C-alpha positions as CSV (number, residue, x, y, z in Angstrom):
1,M,3.1,2.7,20.2
2,G,6.1,2.3,17.8
3,P,5.9,0.8,14.4
4,R,5.8,-3.0,14.3
5,R,8.8,-4.4,12.4
6,V,8.3,-7.1,9.9
7,S,10.6,-9.9,8.9
8,P,13.1,-9.1,6.0
9,E,11.9,-12.1,3.9
10,I,8.8,-14.3,4.0
11,V,8.5,-17.6,2.1
12,V,5.0,-18.9,1.5
13,S,4.2,-21.9,-0.7
14,G,7.6,-22.0,-2.2
15,N,7.5,-18.3,-3.2
16,S,9.7,-15.6,-1.6
17,W,8.9,-12.0,-1.0
18,T,11.5,-9.6,0.5
19,I,9.6,-7.2,2.8
20,G,11.5,-5.7,5.7
21,E,14.4,-4.3,3.6
22,L,12.1,-2.3,1.2
23,E,13.2,1.3,1.3
24,G,10.5,3.2,-0.4
25,E,6.9,3.2,-1.7
26,S,8.0,2.1,-5.2
27,D,9.6,-1.0,-3.6
28,V,6.4,-1.9,-1.8
29,R,4.5,-1.3,-5.1
30,N,6.7,-3.9,-6.7
31,I,5.6,-6.4,-4.1
32,F,1.9,-5.8,-4.8
33,E,2.6,-6.0,-8.5
34,S,4.4,-9.3,-8.0
35,I,1.3,-10.6,-6.2
36,C,-0.8,-9.5,-9.2
37,E,1.6,-11.2,-11.6
38,H,1.9,-14.4,-9.6
39,Y,-1.9,-14.8,-9.0
40,A,-3.1,-13.4,-12.4
41,F,-4.7,-10.2,-11.1
42,Q,-5.1,-7.2,-13.4
43,G,-4.2,-4.7,-10.7
44,F,-4.3,-3.6,-7.0
45,A,-5.1,-0.7,-4.8
46,V,-4.2,0.4,-1.3
47,L,-7.3,2.1,0.2
48,S,-7.7,4.0,3.5
49,L,-11.0,3.3,5.2
50,P,-13.2,6.5,5.3
51,S,-15.5,7.9,7.8
52,R,-19.1,7.6,6.7
53,S,-19.0,11.3,5.8
54,V,-16.4,10.8,3.0
55,S,-18.0,10.5,-0.4
56,S,-15.0,10.3,-2.8
57,L,-13.1,7.1,-3.6
58,F,-10.4,9.2,-5.2
59,K,-9.4,10.5,-1.8
60,L,-9.0,7.0,-0.3
61,V,-6.7,5.6,-3.0
62,K,-3.2,5.7,-1.6
63,M,-1.4,3.5,-4.1
64,T,-2.9,1.8,-7.2
65,S,-2.4,0.3,-10.6
66,W,-6.1,0.7,-11.4
67,P,-7.1,2.8,-14.4
68,M,-8.1,6.1,-12.7
69,D,-11.0,6.5,-15.1
70,I,-12.7,3.7,-13.1
71,V,-12.3,5.7,-9.9
72,K,-13.6,8.9,-11.5
73,Q,-16.7,7.1,-12.8
74,Y,-17.3,5.4,-9.4
75,D,-17.3,8.9,-7.8
76,A,-19.5,10.3,-10.6
77,F,-22.1,7.7,-9.6
78,G,-21.7,8.7,-5.9
79,L,-21.3,5.0,-4.9
80,L,-19.1,5.3,-1.9
81,K,-21.5,6.4,0.8
82,A,-23.9,3.5,0.1
83,S,-21.2,0.9,-0.4
84,P,-21.7,-2.3,1.6
85,V,-18.2,-3.3,0.6
86,F,-16.6,-0.5,2.6
87,E,-19.1,-1.1,5.4
88,Q,-17.9,-4.7,5.6
89,L,-14.3,-3.5,5.5
90,R,-15.0,-1.2,8.5
91,N,-16.5,-4.0,10.5
92,S,-14.5,-7.1,9.6
93,T,-10.8,-8.3,9.5
94,V,-11.6,-11.2,7.3
95,P,-10.7,-11.0,3.6
96,F,-13.5,-11.5,1.1
97,T,-14.3,-11.7,-2.6
98,I,-16.8,-9.8,-4.7
99,D,-18.1,-11.6,-7.8
100,N,-21.4,-12.6,-9.4
101,T,-22.0,-15.1,-6.6
102,S,-21.3,-12.9,-3.6
103,P,-24.3,-11.8,-1.5
104,L,-23.0,-8.2,-1.6
105,A,-23.2,-8.3,-5.4
106,F,-27.0,-8.0,-5.2
107,S,-26.7,-4.5,-3.7
108,S,-27.5,-1.9,-6.4
109,S,-24.4,0.2,-5.6
110,V,-22.1,-2.9,-5.8
111,N,-23.8,-4.0,-9.0
112,I,-23.0,-0.7,-10.6
113,A,-19.5,-0.7,-9.3
114,K,-19.0,-4.3,-10.6
115,G,-20.0,-3.2,-14.0
116,L,-17.5,-0.4,-14.0
117,F,-14.6,-2.6,-12.9
118,A,-15.6,-5.6,-15.1
119,R,-15.4,-3.5,-18.2
120,A,-11.7,-2.8,-17.3
121,G,-11.0,-6.5,-16.7
122,F,-11.7,-6.6,-13.0
123,G,-14.6,-9.1,-12.9
124,R,-13.6,-10.5,-9.5
125,M,-12.3,-8.4,-6.6
126,V,-10.5,-9.6,-3.5
127,F,-10.4,-7.3,-0.5
128,V,-7.8,-7.8,2.3
129,P,-8.5,-5.7,5.5
130,V,-5.2,-4.3,7.0
131,H,-4.2,-1.9,9.7
132,D,-1.1,0.0,10.7
133,A,0.7,0.0,14.1
134,D,-1.6,2.7,15.4
135,G,-4.7,0.7,14.5
136,R,-5.8,2.9,11.6
137,R,-7.7,0.6,9.2
138,S,-7.1,0.3,5.5
139,A,-7.5,-2.4,2.8
140,V,-5.6,-3.8,-0.1
141,A,-7.7,-4.8,-3.1
142,F,-6.8,-7.0,-6.0
143,G,-8.9,-7.5,-9.1
144,G,-8.9,-9.4,-12.3
145,D,-10.9,-12.0,-14.4
146,R,-9.2,-15.1,-13.0
147,S,-11.1,-17.9,-11.3
148,E,-11.8,-17.6,-7.6
149,L,-8.8,-18.0,-5.3
150,S,-8.5,-21.3,-3.5
151,R,-8.4,-21.1,0.3
152,E,-4.6,-21.6,0.3
153,E,-4.1,-18.9,-2.4
154,L,-6.3,-16.4,-0.4
155,N,-4.3,-17.2,2.8
156,V,-1.0,-16.5,0.9
157,V,-2.3,-13.2,-0.7
158,T,-3.7,-12.1,2.7
159,F,-0.4,-12.9,4.5
160,V,1.9,-11.3,2.0
161,A,-0.3,-8.2,1.4
162,G,-0.6,-7.7,5.1
163,H,3.2,-7.8,5.6
164,A,3.7,-5.5,2.6
165,F,1.2,-3.0,4.0
166,N,2.9,-3.1,7.4
167,R,6.2,-2.1,5.7
168,L,4.4,0.6,3.7
169,S,2.9,2.0,6.9
170,E,6.4,2.1,8.4
171,I,7.6,4.1,5.4
172,W,4.7,6.5,5.7
173,S,5.3,6.9,9.4
174,A,9.0,7.7,8.9
175,S,8.0,10.2,6.2
176,R,5.6,11.9,8.6
177,R,8.4,12.1,11.3
178,A,10.7,13.8,8.8
179,P,8.5,16.1,6.8
180,G,11.3,17.9,5.1
181,S,12.8,14.8,3.5
182,L,11.7,13.9,-0.1
183,S,11.7,10.5,-1.5
184,R,13.5,9.6,-4.7
185,R,10.2,9.5,-6.7
186,E,9.2,12.9,-5.3
187,I,12.5,14.4,-6.3
188,E,12.2,12.8,-9.8
189,C,8.7,14.2,-10.3
190,L,9.8,17.7,-9.0
191,R,12.8,17.7,-11.3
192,L,10.7,16.9,-14.3
193,A,8.0,19.5,-13.3
194,A,10.8,22.1,-13.0
195,A,11.8,21.2,-16.5
196,G,8.3,22.0,-17.7
197,K,7.0,18.5,-18.2
198,T,3.3,17.9,-17.9
199,T,1.8,15.3,-15.6
200,V,1.1,13.1,-18.7
201,E,4.7,13.4,-19.9
202,M,6.0,12.7,-16.4
203,A,3.8,9.6,-16.1
204,R,5.2,8.3,-19.4
205,L,8.8,9.0,-18.6
206,L,8.6,7.4,-15.2
207,S,6.3,4.5,-16.2
208,L,3.8,5.6,-13.6
209,S,0.1,6.5,-13.7
210,E,-0.9,10.2,-13.8
211,Y,-2.6,9.6,-10.4
212,T,0.7,8.4,-8.9
213,V,2.7,11.3,-10.3
214,N,0.2,13.8,-8.8
215,H,0.3,11.8,-5.5
216,Y,4.1,12.3,-5.3
217,L,3.9,16.0,-6.2
218,N,1.2,16.6,-3.7
219,R,3.2,14.8,-1.0
220,A,6.3,17.0,-1.9
221,T,4.1,20.1,-1.6
222,R,2.9,19.1,1.9
223,K,6.4,18.1,3.0
224,L,7.9,21.5,1.9
225,D,4.9,23.4,3.4
226,S,4.0,25.0,0.1
227,V,0.7,26.3,-1.2
228,N,1.1,25.2,-4.8
229,R,3.4,23.3,-7.2
230,V,5.3,26.4,-8.3
231,Q,6.2,27.3,-4.8
232,T,7.2,23.7,-4.1
233,I,9.6,23.7,-7.1
234,A,11.1,27.0,-5.9
235,K,11.7,25.7,-2.4
236,A,13.2,22.5,-3.7
237,L,15.6,24.5,-5.9
238,R,16.6,26.8,-3.1
239,A,17.2,23.8,-0.8
240,G,19.3,22.1,-3.4
241,L,17.0,19.1,-3.5
242,I,16.7,19.4,-7.3
243,A,19.1,21.0,-9.8
């Protein structure tokens, strides 16, 4: 089954988001960040849905603007396996909100997680279930301290996030079909790594999180079939991908 194309531009409630012409992950990230800005969210995350044997949230985060300290603390408490939030995401296609009034909030694991996120300004979380053209399920999560979304606002966020994820899955699918090709961000990160920059320095120079920098470097390592970062840089230099 081939990738499902999405329309180049969608207009909802007077707001326009260009989706279909997005060329890379950073362009899709801009869409998610524009949703955050428009609806006063603090941040977002694209999460793959795990099998019940997976115990690390860190492994599920595919794109995010969350502070990664939250994710590390979440994993330190071992909250994923007992999470009713992820169980609901596995079993439902309906978006939902987690806050102090949510039935799921009374679960001990959700209560601990809420405390972690609330301290970083994510007092209310909105989860939008999504899936790619092959039926693999994921979720886009938005969080902040704003009031609860109205029904119309939730419908718009669900619609735009779903279309943006469809475009993101197309980009990922194309990347898997052409494993030797590196994205602009992957090349930028490799170029800085070759110059001796640390992950912290790269994140600052590129205005990205350390997690995102590592994600790009790890993707480049897989694409070039390398065993470590040093070999990846060497292969990229030999191939003329970086100077």
